[in-house]
Steps between C-alpha positions, in 0.01 A plus 500: 500500500180699548262592218224752456239528225435823306132595476329629186547851646877448532489463876695250707479387859832486681500162673478505880842338543659784298301774677606362837866469405514855363280629784256652250161619609199669345592839357870421449637568154700248300741588221546259209843468343597285202845340488746629241444204271123510551485153650423596859253725673579641843243630745658768713309636799493878469451588865546846648472676165358810664769497767774456238403813309350712777668837520726473194314782332494727802616853434749605765358853497185497711184630340618462140352239271696309238433526130405190303838520328681504835295201618577305182871574538498385863324178401755432222791554738348267762430230240864507384619457857258211564608312185868489605 
């Protein structure tokens, strides 16, 4: 088991053994998830976030921009697909 201490600012250092195993490097994002019963915390590398969403809001008609409402709807649809 590997431990990390929380600083007074709420920051933690991910131990080297964990960073190496997950292939994390400076600038990578990490998502925190709490188990259903609240007893576990999972650290999920969130790599390729930009790649995952790139182009989902693209309007198929060239030269036309999307409204904020259309963007929000596209995001909602994508989030539903990702959750399944």
